[in-house]
KOLPA-414081 format. One line per 4 residues: number of its first residue (from 0); for each residue z, x, y of N, C-alpha, C. Coordinates in Angstrom, 2 decimals, decimal comma. Atoms other than C-alpha are relative to their C-alpha. Example, Ala and Ser with C-alpha at 12.3 -4.5 7.8 and 13.67 -1.06 7.14 Angstrom:
BEGIN
0	0,00 0,89 -1,19 7,80 12,30 -4,50 0,00 0,90 1,20; -0,06 -0,82 -1,19 7,14 13,67 -1,06 0,73 -0,77 1,09
//
This chain:
BEGIN
0	0,25 -0,68 -1,80 33,67 -5,32 15,11 -1,22 -0,46 0,35; 1,08 0,24 -0,79 31,41 -6,40 17,68 -0,72 1,28 0,50; 0,57 -1,07 -0,37 28,82 -4,06 18,42 -1,09 -0,35 0,65; 1,49 0,15 -0,98 25,80 -3,46 20,85 -0,55 1,09 -0,42
4	0,90 -1,21 0,31 22,94 -1,33 19,74 -1,33 0,07 1,03; 0,62 -0,16 -1,13 20,88 0,08 22,21 -1,01 1,33 -0,31; 0,98 -1,22 0,25 17,85 2,77 22,36 0,93 1,04 0,95; -0,62 -1,55 -0,53 19,35 6,42 23,01 -0,85 0,53 1,25
8	0,57 -0,60 -1,42 18,67 8,00 26,54 0,33 1,60 -0,12; -0,20 -1,64 -0,01 18,33 11,76 27,01 1,36 0,08 0,36; -1,34 -0,40 -0,58 21,67 11,76 28,91 0,89 -0,19 -1,29; -0,82 0,33 1,04 23,28 10,35 25,53 0,25 1,12 -1,11
12	0,02 -1,11 1,01 22,65 13,68 23,61 1,42 0,68 -0,26; -1,35 -0,74 0,25 25,93 15,25 24,27 0,97 -1,04 -0,82; -0,82 0,95 0,32 27,91 12,04 23,24 -0,42 -0,17 -1,65; 0,50 -0,06 1,48 25,69 12,05 19,88 0,32 1,11 -0,88
16	-0,50 -1,28 0,78 26,32 15,72 19,05 1,40 -0,16 -0,23; -1,60 0,27 0,25 30,19 14,70 19,55 0,19 -0,55 -1,27; -0,48 0,62 1,16 30,02 12,52 16,77 -0,80 0,60 -1,28; 0,94 -0,53 0,95 27,40 14,37 14,57 0,82 1,40 -0,49
20	-0,37 -1,12 0,19 29,17 17,28 12,93 -1,13 1,22 -0,38; 1,01 -0,82 0,17 26,04 18,73 11,67 -0,79 0,48 1,47; 0,64 -0,25 -1,02 24,55 18,53 14,94 0,82 1,19 1,17; -0,93 -0,81 -0,85 27,58 20,29 16,73 -0,37 1,42 -0,48
24	0,06 -1,36 0,44 26,74 23,53 14,53 -1,47 0,40 -0,42; 1,29 -0,52 0,35 22,89 23,38 13,79 -1,08 -0,38 1,08; 1,03 0,16 -1,16 20,27 23,83 16,60 -1,02 -0,74 -0,51; 0,99 0,73 0,48 17,62 22,45 14,21 0,42 -1,81 0,05
28	-0,32 1,35 0,08 19,52 19,09 13,99 -0,02 -0,55 1,70; 0,03 0,39 -1,41 20,20 18,97 17,76 -1,38 -0,01 0,63; 1,43 0,01 -0,51 16,24 19,60 18,47 -0,49 -1,37 -1,03; 0,48 1,09 0,91 15,60 16,87 15,69 0,54 -1,29 0,82
32	-0,45 1,22 -0,66 17,83 14,40 17,48 -0,53 -0,19 1,38; 0,71 0,01 -1,28 16,43 15,31 20,93 -1,46 -0,34 0,10; 1,48 0,29 0,17 12,86 14,85 19,68 0,10 -1,72 -0,20; -0,11 1,36 -0,01 13,89 11,44 18,53 0,31 -0,99 0,96
36	-0,34 0,61 -1,17 15,46 10,43 21,63 -1,38 0,04 0,84; 1,05 0,16 -0,82 12,44 11,51 23,58 -1,33 -1,08 -0,53; 1,21 1,01 0,96 9,93 9,51 20,78 0,61 -1,45 0,37; -0,70 1,20 0,09 12,35 6,46 21,60 -0,08 -0,37 -1,54
40	-0,58 0,41 1,50 13,15 6,47 17,80 1,21 0,09 -0,28; -1,50 0,02 0,30 16,88 6,57 18,22 0,77 -1,20 0,57; -0,74 1,17 -0,36 19,29 3,69 18,56 1,54 0,40 -0,18; -1,33 -0,36 0,36 23,06 4,06 19,04 0,76 -1,58 0,05
44	-0,84 0,94 0,30 25,58 1,71 18,17 1,72 0,03 0,63; -1,22 0,02 -0,97 28,56 1,06 20,78 0,84 -1,30 -0,52; -0,75 1,58 -0,29 31,44 -1,43 21,11 -0,61 -0,60 0,87; 0,70 0,67 -1,16 30,03 -4,30 22,88 0,49 -0,05 1,24
48	-0,39 0,13 -1,29 32,17 -3,92 25,60 0,20 1,53 0,66; -0,14 -1,40 -0,78 31,85 -0,11 26,17 -1,48 0,74 -0,71; 1,35 -0,52 0,21 28,00 0,91 25,86 -0,19 1,30 0,22; 0,32 -1,37 -0,25 28,68 4,44 26,79 0,64 0,76 -1,04
52	-0,70 -0,88 0,92 30,89 5,58 23,98 -0,55 -0,34 -1,49; 0,39 0,24 1,35 28,81 5,70 20,64 0,98 0,09 -1,30; -0,85 -0,02 1,34 30,34 4,98 17,16 -0,92 0,36 -1,02; 1,03 -0,61 0,88 27,10 5,97 15,63 -1,34 -0,03 0,49
56	1,35 0,36 -0,33 23,36 6,22 15,69 -0,79 0,05 -1,29; 1,14 -0,06 0,82 20,16 5,95 13,58 -1,33 0,25 0,54; 1,52 -0,17 -0,58 16,54 6,89 13,86 -0,73 -0,39 -0,97; 1,11 0,59 0,75 13,38 5,46 12,76 -1,21 0,40 0,01
60	1,51 -0,74 -0,34 10,00 7,04 12,48 -1,13 -0,34 -0,99; 1,05 0,07 1,03 6,76 7,08 10,70 -0,47 1,14 -0,72; 0,25 -1,26 0,48 7,05 10,39 9,15 -0,28 0,10 -1,42; 0,18 0,01 1,50 6,92 9,39 5,40 -1,26 -0,36 -0,29
64	1,42 0,18 0,52 3,35 9,52 4,62 -0,50 -1,44 0,72; 0,40 1,24 -0,92 2,81 6,99 7,56 0,72 -1,04 -0,14; -1,02 1,22 0,07 5,44 4,51 6,42 1,18 0,33 0,93; -1,28 0,25 -0,77 8,57 3,59 8,28 1,23 0,51 -1,01
68	-0,88 -0,78 0,56 11,26 6,04 7,47 1,38 0,02 0,81; -1,14 -0,36 -0,80 14,95 6,31 8,44 0,73 1,38 -0,49; -0,57 -1,16 0,41 15,71 9,74 8,48 1,43 0,49 0,35; -1,54 -0,09 -0,77 19,33 9,70 10,09 0,75 -1,19 0,28
72	-1,32 0,97 -0,36 22,36 7,48 9,90 1,04 0,65 0,33; -0,92 -0,62 -0,25 24,99 8,92 11,43 1,38 -0,86 0,71; -1,27 0,81 -0,51 28,69 7,22 12,15 1,12 0,94 0,01; -1,27 -0,92 -0,48 31,63 8,98 13,77 1,08 -0,25 -1,27
76	-1,16 -0,20 1,06 34,57 9,79 11,41 0,69 -1,26 0,10; -0,90 1,19 -0,61 36,64 7,09 13,06 -0,48 -1,26 -0,42; 0,64 1,26 0,18 34,15 4,39 12,41 -0,71 -0,30 -1,20; 0,60 0,51 1,33 33,24 4,76 8,88 0,73 -1,08 -0,62
80	-0,62 1,01 0,55 33,68 1,99 6,83 0,58 -1,14 0,44; -0,70 1,03 -0,82 33,99 -0,47 9,37 -1,19 -0,72 0,35; 1,15 0,66 -0,27 30,31 -1,99 9,23 -0,84 0,68 1,00; 0,93 -0,49 -0,95 28,68 0,39 11,85 -1,30 0,45 -0,76
84	1,11 -0,19 0,44 26,43 1,83 9,43 -0,94 -0,98 -0,56; 0,88 1,27 0,30 25,25 -1,39 7,94 -0,55 -0,56 1,03; 0,45 0,39 -1,16 24,85 -2,61 11,33 -1,40 0,65 0,46; 1,07 -0,88 -0,28 22,62 0,24 12,16 -1,02 -0,25 -0,72
88	1,00 0,06 0,80 20,59 -0,02 9,11 -0,81 -1,16 0,34; 0,72 1,18 -0,11 19,76 -3,67 9,56 -0,66 -0,15 1,40; 0,72 0,03 -1,50 18,84 -3,09 13,34 -1,24 0,76 -0,21; 1,13 -0,98 0,13 16,61 -0,28 12,17 -1,12 -0,88 -0,81
92	0,97 0,85 0,69 14,82 -2,61 9,62 -0,65 -0,97 0,71; 0,38 1,06 -0,88 14,51 -5,32 12,24 -1,07 0,82 0,97; 0,93 -0,76 -0,87 12,82 -2,70 14,59 -1,39 0,37 -0,66; 1,25 -0,38 0,58 10,36 -1,42 11,85 -0,88 -1,50 -0,22
96	0,60 1,26 0,14 9,34 -5,17 11,35 -1,26 0,26 -1,02; 1,05 -0,51 0,77 7,48 -3,65 8,27 -0,06 -0,86 -1,42; -0,13 0,64 1,41 6,85 -4,91 4,56 0,92 1,02 -0,75; -0,99 -1,16 0,72 8,81 -1,61 3,37 0,43 1,12 0,96
100	-0,31 -1,16 -0,69 11,03 0,89 4,73 0,81 0,99 -0,97; -0,53 -1,16 0,68 12,15 4,23 3,29 1,06 0,67 0,68; -1,01 -0,92 -0,51 15,14 6,36 3,51 0,33 0,87 -1,16; -0,41 -1,08 1,17 16,73 9,24 1,64 1,50 0,50 0,44
104	-1,20 -0,67 -0,35 20,09 10,83 1,23 0,29 0,95 -1,24; -0,59 -1,06 0,98 21,78 13,62 -0,93 0,57 -0,87 -1,18; -0,62 1,01 1,17 22,97 12,57 -4,56 1,51 0,12 0,35; -1,49 0,14 -0,26 26,39 13,57 -3,29 0,47 -0,71 1,15
108	-0,34 0,63 -1,09 26,40 11,30 -0,54 0,34 -1,56 -0,55; -0,29 1,32 0,57 28,00 8,40 -2,39 0,36 -1,16 0,86; 0,00 1,19 -0,86 28,96 6,13 0,45 -1,29 -0,28 0,56; 1,41 0,47 -0,29 25,40 6,04 1,79 -0,61 -0,76 -1,28
112	0,65 0,57 1,23 24,02 5,42 -1,80 0,76 -1,21 -0,29; -0,58 1,68 0,21 26,54 2,14 -1,98 -0,32 -0,59 0,99; 0,60 0,82 -0,92 25,44 1,16 1,27 -1,25 -0,40 -0,31; 1,40 0,39 0,18 21,92 1,35 0,32 -0,10 -0,99 -1,07
116	-0,11 0,71 1,24 22,66 -0,37 -3,12 0,11 -1,56 0,71; -0,53 1,36 -0,33 24,45 -3,33 -1,02 -1,19 -0,55 0,79; 0,91 0,37 -0,95 21,54 -3,57 1,51 -1,31 -0,32 -0,80; 1,05 0,54 0,90 19,09 -4,04 -1,47 -1,25 1,08 0,02
120	0,81 -1,15 0,11 17,48 -0,51 -1,31 -0,24 0,49 -1,64; 0,24 -0,09 1,35 15,81 0,49 -4,67 -0,36 1,73 -0,04; 0,65 -1,32 0,16 15,45 4,08 -5,89 -1,34 0,36 -0,18; 1,23 -0,25 -0,08 12,11 5,55 -5,24 -0,48 1,31 -0,38
124	0,45 -1,28 0,35 12,09 9,01 -6,34 1,03 1,10 0,31; -0,99 -1,00 -0,13 13,97 12,30 -6,36 -0,86 1,35 0,69; 0,62 -1,25 -0,57 13,12 15,50 -4,22 1,01 1,12 -0,49; -0,75 -1,21 0,34 14,54 18,85 -5,76 -0,13 1,13 1,00
128	0,27 -1,56 -0,68 15,12 22,18 -4,03 0,42 -0,19 1,46; -0,58 0,09 -1,44 16,17 20,85 -0,56 1,23 0,50 0,47; -1,52 -0,49 -0,12 19,79 21,25 -0,75 0,21 0,58 -1,41; -0,38 -0,51 1,05 20,72 23,69 -3,46 1,12 -0,73 -1,16
132	-0,87 0,87 0,87 22,36 21,59 -6,40 0,23 -1,37 0,47; -0,04 1,22 -0,39 22,17 18,43 -4,58 -1,28 -0,92 0,42; 1,02 0,58 -0,22 18,99 16,53 -4,84 -0,23 -1,20 0,95; 0,32 0,80 -0,79 17,44 14,39 -2,38 -0,42 -1,12 -0,70
136	0,79 1,19 0,73 17,06 10,63 -3,42 -0,62 -0,57 0,72; 0,84 0,80 -0,95 14,52 8,55 -1,86 0,13 -1,38 -0,50; -0,17 1,53 0,28 14,99 4,78 -1,54 -0,99 -0,63 0,68; 0,75 0,87 -0,64 12,92 1,94 -0,54 0,25 -1,42 -0,12
140	-0,22 1,42 -0,11 13,62 -1,66 0,66 -1,44 -0,79 0,38; 1,31 1,29 -0,38 10,72 -4,37 0,44 0,99 -1,03 0,80; -0,47 0,87 -0,95 11,29 -6,57 3,30 -0,81 -1,25 -0,36; 0,67 1,47 0,39 10,58 -10,39 2,78 -0,47 -0,51 1,20
//
């Protein structure tokens, strides 16, 4: 699939919450997303011929002990397993232009864990007690 990835704009928030089931129901997630957009830390993946209809989005910041961190990658239900998440991750790695990039996901998120393994991320630690019974796994990718 041919994608275009661009920085999110304030007016995109409605479209992004439309593809993010958590943001539709969680005010904290909507505020996190709005803050990332205001800080210019959010990128949207769209079909190359339709830049107004997002297929997914990803955020990149320096919130993890001053290191580059990808806190969110969300892909619409209809676009999962089509390469959108992979292209977003690769784009965020390029934007970071750092020696290493961190991210995390719940133990239960097998599709994300598989994607991270395919992209060369290594397990870097585990955080207990964020989501009861579903530890957060931290990953790092050392860039060449």
